[in-house]
PLY file of the C-alpha trace (Angstrom):
ply
format ascii 1.0
element vertex 399
property float x
property float y
property float z
element edge 398
property int vertex1
property int vertex2
end_header
18.00 -23.68 21.57
19.82 -21.55 19.02
18.31 -21.76 15.55
20.77 -19.58 13.62
23.58 -17.13 14.13
25.29 -14.62 11.91
27.97 -11.96 12.31
27.62 -9.05 9.88
27.67 -5.24 9.81
29.01 -5.00 13.30
26.47 -7.10 15.15
25.78 -10.73 16.02
22.26 -12.02 15.43
20.95 -14.98 17.45
17.43 -16.32 17.02
16.31 -18.17 20.13
12.81 -19.62 19.84
10.67 -16.48 19.33
13.29 -14.09 20.71
15.95 -12.44 18.55
19.12 -11.11 20.17
21.23 -8.44 18.45
24.67 -8.08 19.95
26.62 -4.92 19.09
30.16 -6.14 18.36
33.62 -4.64 18.33
36.13 -5.26 15.52
37.12 -8.63 16.96
33.53 -9.84 16.96
33.24 -9.67 20.77
29.78 -8.58 21.93
29.76 -5.21 23.68
25.97 -4.79 24.13
22.95 -6.98 23.48
19.46 -5.96 22.39
16.80 -8.59 23.02
13.81 -8.45 20.67
10.79 -10.60 21.40
8.86 -11.49 18.27
5.39 -10.06 18.51
4.36 -11.01 14.99
1.67 -13.49 14.05
2.49 -17.19 14.00
2.51 -17.84 10.26
5.31 -20.37 9.96
3.02 -22.85 8.17
1.37 -20.32 5.85
2.68 -19.76 2.35
2.58 -16.37 0.65
3.58 -14.78 -2.62
4.13 -11.07 -3.21
3.17 -9.11 -6.33
5.20 -6.00 -7.18
4.11 -3.54 -9.88
6.79 -1.62 -11.80
7.25 0.88 -14.61
8.72 -0.30 -17.92
9.01 2.85 -20.09
12.59 3.77 -20.93
13.82 0.42 -19.66
14.86 -2.74 -21.43
12.52 -4.44 -18.97
9.17 -5.50 -20.48
7.75 -7.29 -17.45
5.77 -4.85 -15.31
4.60 -7.28 -12.61
7.07 -9.35 -10.59
5.97 -12.38 -8.56
8.00 -13.38 -5.50
7.98 -16.28 -3.07
7.84 -14.94 0.48
10.25 -16.32 3.07
8.36 -15.31 6.19
11.00 -16.59 8.60
13.87 -14.69 6.98
11.85 -11.68 5.85
13.01 -11.92 2.24
11.52 -12.21 -1.25
12.75 -14.52 -4.05
11.61 -13.85 -7.61
9.67 -16.79 -9.06
7.96 -15.36 -12.14
7.09 -12.19 -14.03
4.24 -10.90 -16.18
4.64 -9.01 -19.43
2.70 -5.75 -19.08
3.53 -2.09 -19.74
3.84 0.35 -16.84
1.92 -1.39 -14.09
1.55 1.68 -11.90
-0.85 0.01 -9.45
-2.31 -3.42 -8.74
-5.22 -4.64 -6.63
-6.61 -8.05 -5.63
-10.35 -8.79 -5.60
-11.95 -9.29 -2.20
-12.62 -12.96 -2.97
-8.82 -13.32 -3.51
-9.30 -14.98 -6.92
-8.28 -12.20 -9.31
-5.67 -9.47 -9.71
-6.20 -6.20 -11.60
-3.52 -3.86 -12.92
-3.23 -0.43 -14.47
-1.53 -0.47 -17.87
-0.84 2.09 -20.58
-3.83 0.75 -22.51
-6.37 0.74 -19.66
-6.65 -2.16 -17.20
-5.81 -5.85 -17.31
-7.30 -8.73 -15.32
-5.61 -11.94 -14.19
-6.68 -15.18 -12.56
-4.57 -16.03 -9.51
-3.47 -19.64 -9.93
-3.02 -22.05 -6.98
0.76 -21.52 -7.20
0.35 -17.74 -6.98
1.25 -17.28 -10.64
-1.01 -15.14 -12.84
-3.01 -16.12 -15.93
-4.26 -13.26 -18.09
-8.05 -13.03 -18.54
-8.55 -9.89 -20.61
-7.77 -6.20 -21.04
-10.15 -3.26 -21.27
-9.95 0.41 -22.19
-10.93 3.07 -19.64
-11.73 5.59 -22.38
-9.29 8.19 -21.11
-5.74 8.86 -20.00
-3.88 6.12 -18.11
-5.04 5.52 -14.55
-2.99 5.54 -11.36
-5.14 3.52 -8.89
-7.79 0.82 -8.97
-9.93 -1.20 -6.56
-13.10 -3.30 -6.49
-16.28 -3.04 -4.45
-16.69 -5.60 -1.67
-18.91 -7.86 -3.76
-16.44 -7.77 -6.70
-19.13 -6.54 -9.07
-17.38 -3.35 -10.17
-13.85 -2.07 -10.78
-13.06 1.58 -10.01
-10.15 3.38 -11.67
-8.73 6.72 -10.53
-7.22 9.03 -13.15
-4.43 11.31 -12.00
-3.83 12.91 -15.39
-7.43 13.65 -16.39
-9.12 13.85 -12.97
-11.52 11.06 -13.90
-13.25 8.16 -12.14
-14.08 5.20 -14.38
-16.45 2.43 -13.26
-16.35 -0.92 -15.09
-18.52 -3.97 -14.57
-16.74 -7.20 -13.62
-17.63 -10.58 -15.11
-18.10 -13.79 -13.13
-14.82 -15.12 -14.51
-13.01 -12.03 -13.14
-12.69 -10.36 -16.51
-13.32 -6.63 -16.99
-16.54 -5.76 -18.81
-18.15 -2.56 -20.06
-17.83 0.92 -18.61
-20.90 1.77 -16.51
-20.01 5.33 -15.50
-17.41 8.07 -16.05
-17.10 11.10 -13.80
-14.69 14.00 -14.25
-13.79 16.08 -11.21
-14.01 19.80 -11.85
-12.50 22.84 -10.17
-9.22 24.57 -9.42
-6.75 23.68 -6.71
-4.76 26.04 -4.54
-1.27 25.56 -5.99
-0.54 27.07 -9.40
1.70 24.20 -10.47
0.94 20.49 -10.14
-2.10 21.00 -7.93
-3.97 23.57 -9.97
-6.42 21.03 -11.42
-8.12 17.73 -10.48
-5.96 14.65 -9.88
-7.95 11.60 -8.70
-5.28 9.55 -6.95
-7.26 6.95 -4.97
-10.72 5.34 -5.15
-11.95 3.09 -2.30
-15.36 1.84 -1.15
-16.50 2.18 2.44
-16.57 -1.25 4.07
-20.39 -1.34 4.16
-20.10 -1.20 0.34
-22.39 1.83 0.09
-20.10 4.72 -0.89
-17.07 5.30 -3.10
-14.47 7.70 -1.68
-12.26 9.42 -4.29
-9.19 11.27 -3.00
-8.30 14.24 -5.22
-4.86 15.62 -4.38
-5.30 18.48 -6.85
-8.51 19.82 -5.31
-7.60 18.95 -1.68
-10.71 16.96 -0.87
-12.27 13.48 -0.96
-15.44 13.24 -3.00
-17.99 10.71 -1.73
-20.39 8.97 -4.14
-23.32 6.65 -3.58
-22.98 3.51 -5.73
-26.03 2.09 -7.49
-25.27 -1.63 -7.44
-27.70 -2.40 -10.25
-26.47 -0.07 -12.99
-23.00 0.82 -11.70
-23.70 4.56 -11.58
-22.24 7.00 -9.07
-24.11 9.90 -7.50
-22.26 12.61 -5.51
-23.46 12.64 -1.93
-20.78 14.25 0.27
-17.30 15.77 0.41
-14.51 15.47 2.99
-12.41 18.64 2.79
-8.70 18.59 3.54
-6.42 21.48 4.41
-5.45 23.61 1.42
-2.23 22.53 -0.29
-2.21 19.24 1.67
-2.85 16.87 -1.31
-4.83 13.87 0.02
-3.07 10.95 -1.70
-4.38 7.59 -0.45
-7.06 6.42 1.98
-7.80 3.20 3.86
-10.51 1.95 6.22
-10.16 0.04 9.48
-11.24 -3.60 9.63
-14.63 -2.76 11.12
-15.06 0.15 8.71
-15.61 2.72 11.48
-12.42 4.69 10.80
-10.91 6.20 7.66
-7.22 7.11 7.29
-6.08 9.67 4.70
-2.39 10.36 4.02
-1.62 13.87 2.74
1.33 14.03 0.40
2.39 17.69 0.60
1.77 18.32 4.31
3.15 14.95 5.49
0.42 13.87 7.86
-2.41 11.37 8.26
-5.93 12.44 9.15
-8.12 9.97 11.04
-11.90 10.17 10.60
-14.81 8.31 12.13
-17.33 6.99 9.62
-20.93 5.94 10.04
-24.13 5.97 8.02
-26.88 8.05 9.61
-30.40 8.12 8.14
-29.12 6.76 4.85
-26.27 9.27 4.48
-22.53 9.05 5.20
-21.04 11.04 8.08
-17.32 11.65 8.56
-15.76 13.39 11.57
-12.04 14.13 11.94
-10.63 12.96 15.28
-6.84 13.11 14.75
-4.03 14.56 12.66
-0.60 12.94 13.07
2.67 13.67 11.24
4.47 11.15 9.02
7.84 12.75 9.90
10.12 13.13 12.89
10.67 16.61 14.32
14.03 16.49 12.52
13.66 15.61 8.85
14.83 16.47 5.35
13.28 19.43 3.59
11.05 18.95 0.57
9.56 15.73 1.91
6.34 14.21 0.54
4.28 11.44 2.12
3.64 8.46 -0.13
2.62 5.00 1.13
-0.42 4.10 3.21
-0.89 0.47 4.23
-2.54 -1.39 7.09
-1.04 -4.60 8.48
-2.81 -7.88 7.82
-4.11 -8.00 11.40
-5.12 -4.29 11.25
-3.01 -3.47 14.32
-0.51 -1.20 12.52
-0.50 1.52 9.86
2.56 2.06 7.66
3.46 5.18 5.67
6.61 6.52 3.99
8.23 9.82 3.04
10.03 10.74 -0.18
12.76 13.32 0.28
13.23 12.28 3.88
13.49 8.69 2.58
11.96 7.22 5.69
9.16 4.90 6.71
6.89 5.29 9.71
4.88 2.70 11.62
1.93 3.54 13.89
0.05 1.44 16.41
-3.74 1.49 15.97
-5.92 1.85 19.06
-8.66 -0.78 18.47
-11.18 1.16 20.53
-10.70 4.70 19.19
-9.03 4.05 15.81
-6.41 6.67 16.65
-2.72 6.27 15.81
0.41 6.44 17.96
3.89 6.56 16.40
6.17 3.59 17.02
9.10 4.53 14.78
10.18 6.71 11.86
13.51 5.63 10.39
15.48 5.72 7.08
14.97 3.02 4.46
18.39 3.01 2.70
16.94 3.97 -0.68
15.56 6.87 -2.69
11.81 7.67 -2.84
10.06 4.90 -0.87
6.91 4.95 -3.01
5.46 2.03 -1.07
6.33 0.28 2.18
4.58 -2.56 3.94
4.92 -4.98 6.80
5.20 -8.67 6.05
1.98 -10.48 7.06
3.53 -11.63 10.37
4.57 -8.05 11.35
8.19 -9.14 11.94
9.73 -7.64 8.81
9.23 -4.68 6.49
9.95 -4.09 2.81
10.44 -0.66 1.22
9.95 -0.13 -2.53
12.42 2.59 -3.49
11.22 3.99 -6.80
14.11 6.27 -7.73
16.95 3.98 -6.65
15.36 0.92 -8.34
15.58 -1.22 -5.20
13.67 -3.04 -2.52
15.21 -2.91 0.95
14.36 -5.24 3.82
14.28 -4.77 7.57
13.69 -6.73 10.74
11.13 -4.81 12.78
11.34 -4.33 16.55
7.94 -2.87 17.39
8.58 -2.83 21.13
11.81 -0.82 20.97
10.97 1.20 17.84
13.81 -0.15 15.68
14.38 -1.14 12.06
17.41 -3.35 11.49
18.70 -3.84 7.94
17.96 -7.37 6.83
20.35 -8.44 4.08
21.15 -6.88 0.74
18.85 -4.77 -1.36
17.07 -6.37 -4.33
17.22 -4.58 -7.68
13.89 -3.93 -9.41
13.10 -1.25 -11.98
11.01 1.62 -10.57
8.81 -0.38 -8.17
5.38 1.13 -7.44
3.44 -1.03 -5.00
3.46 -4.43 -3.30
0.69 -6.84 -2.29
1.12 -9.99 -0.19
-1.20 -12.87 -1.09
-1.77 -16.03 0.96
-1.80 -19.33 -0.91
-4.49 -21.51 0.62
-3.47 -24.96 1.87
-4.26 -27.82 -0.43
-4.54 -25.66 -3.55
-1.24 -26.63 -5.12
0 1
1 2
2 3
3 4
4 5
5 6
6 7
7 8
8 9
9 10
10 11
11 12
12 13
13 14
14 15
15 16
16 17
17 18
18 19
19 20
20 21
21 22
22 23
23 24
24 25
25 26
26 27
27 28
28 29
29 30
30 31
31 32
32 33
33 34
34 35
35 36
36 37
37 38
38 39
39 40
40 41
41 42
42 43
43 44
44 45
45 46
46 47
47 48
48 49
49 50
50 51
51 52
52 53
53 54
54 55
55 56
56 57
57 58
58 59
59 60
60 61
61 62
62 63
63 64
64 65
65 66
66 67
67 68
68 69
69 70
70 71
71 72
72 73
73 74
74 75
75 76
76 77
77 78
78 79
79 80
80 81
81 82
82 83
83 84
84 85
85 86
86 87
87 88
88 89
89 90
90 91
91 92
92 93
93 94
94 95
95 96
96 97
97 98
98 99
99 100
100 101
101 102
102 103
103 104
104 105
105 106
106 107
107 108
108 109
109 110
110 111
111 112
112 113
113 114
114 115
115 116
116 117
117 118
118 119
119 120
120 121
121 122
122 123
123 124
124 125
125 126
126 127
127 128
128 129
129 130
130 131
131 132
132 133
133 134
134 135
135 136
136 137
137 138
138 139
139 140
140 141
141 142
142 143
143 144
144 145
145 146
146 147
147 148
148 149
149 150
150 151
151 152
152 153
153 154
154 155
155 156
156 157
157 158
158 159
159 160
160 161
161 162
162 163
163 164
164 165
165 166
166 167
167 168
168 169
169 170
170 171
171 172
172 173
173 174
174 175
175 176
176 177
177 178
178 179
179 180
180 181
181 182
182 183
183 184
184 185
185 186
186 187
187 188
188 189
189 190
190 191
191 192
192 193
193 194
194 195
195 196
196 197
197 198
198 199
199 200
200 201
201 202
202 203
203 204
204 205
205 206
206 207
207 208
208 209
209 210
210 211
211 212
212 213
213 214
214 215
215 216
216 217
217 218
218 219
219 220
220 221
221 222
222 223
223 224
224 225
225 226
226 227
227 228
228 229
229 230
230 231
231 232
232 233
233 234
234 235
235 236
236 237
237 238
238 239
239 240
240 241
241 242
242 243
243 244
244 245
245 246
246 247
247 248
248 249
249 250
250 251
251 252
252 253
253 254
254 255
255 256
256 257
257 258
258 259
259 260
260 261
261 262
262 263
263 264
264 265
265 266
266 267
267 268
268 269
269 270
270 271
271 272
272 273
273 274
274 275
275 276
276 277
277 278
278 279
279 280
280 281
281 282
282 283
283 284
284 285
285 286
286 287
287 288
288 289
289 290
290 291
291 292
292 293
293 294
294 295
295 296
296 297
297 298
298 299
299 300
300 301
301 302
302 303
303 304
304 305
305 306
306 307
307 308
308 309
309 310
310 311
311 312
312 313
313 314
314 315
315 316
316 317
317 318
318 319
319 320
320 321
321 322
322 323
323 324
324 325
325 326
326 327
327 328
328 329
329 330
330 331
331 332
332 333
333 334
334 335
335 336
336 337
337 338
338 339
339 340
340 341
341 342
342 343
343 344
344 345
345 346
346 347
347 348
348 349
349 350
350 351
351 352
352 353
353 354
354 355
355 356
356 357
357 358
358 359
359 360
360 361
361 362
362 363
363 364
364 365
365 366
366 367
367 368
368 369
369 370
370 371
371 372
372 373
373 374
374 375
375 376
376 377
377 378
378 379
379 380
380 381
381 382
382 383
383 384
384 385
385 386
386 387
387 388
388 389
389 390
390 391
391 392
392 393
393 394
394 395
395 396
396 397
397 398
């Protein structure tokens, strides 16, 4: 039974149950060749999601730094439903209990309650006692908020209140040292702060010093104590890091060398141990010069890793081996925009969105994971300097 059909951009699209057929057409609309794509995404037709997109506001008439979108999972599109007035939301993060959202702002950090509709209600704002941050995350018990400072090389730890609000600063740590590049990377730039999944250690990626500092968190007083260091290749600039669902593997994307390192992680005799098991490029063998890796996301089912490349203006999707944690490339293709600062799969793995920071757009694609294809999915959506995107599931019966 045919559900929908459409002729556009030289091909005919037919959706038949869970199989999509793309027919390459001639000028008369007659099909010359057909590509059959079986949908391997998750069955989420009954689930409802919203998406939060953080954006810059400086130099723009725009004053709303967080956009809220309804997610059309079937069509792979976003429709704006609301917006939040905030300056320069460079990064956002959702608490692990899914009740609160936190954002970087020019004045520190802001906290929001996530309403049943997916809209946001402001709780409070707090200073981080330093230059504006670039990344933030919570520990797995949502007791503390960690903020990474690109400009001042600082980690700020703040206590979280029961109502989700941001409380007092419990610790401040400045990275020290000199990097290997006498330009941007000659001094500390803390670009990512994430807890290990056992909630014991904070990992802070410093793309200026080319290493990840590892700290033990004291859960009573919110203090950090340096315990280890994961060294990256000189001039590689470790940008973001993520952990696998079981916490046994860590993925680090390196901005200037365009690759992802995969590490095993375990705690041995009360200390963290990391061992590198793979290095894999974020680029094709043929690619644009001056490229820089940017995004690092893991699909909702933890089966795929997504990254992107500025300069080359491409996105790459890897399959994750559940036994070894290692990555294998599925595709690396252009995103029809400039500087894909973030890119992520929809929660059902059937579509992808790219946030193109310099062209002020979001572009959408149907994903064929079996054949390694991205197929443009409708028109771009204009949004001022988008930074990152988070999908959030609205629980049934909450509206």
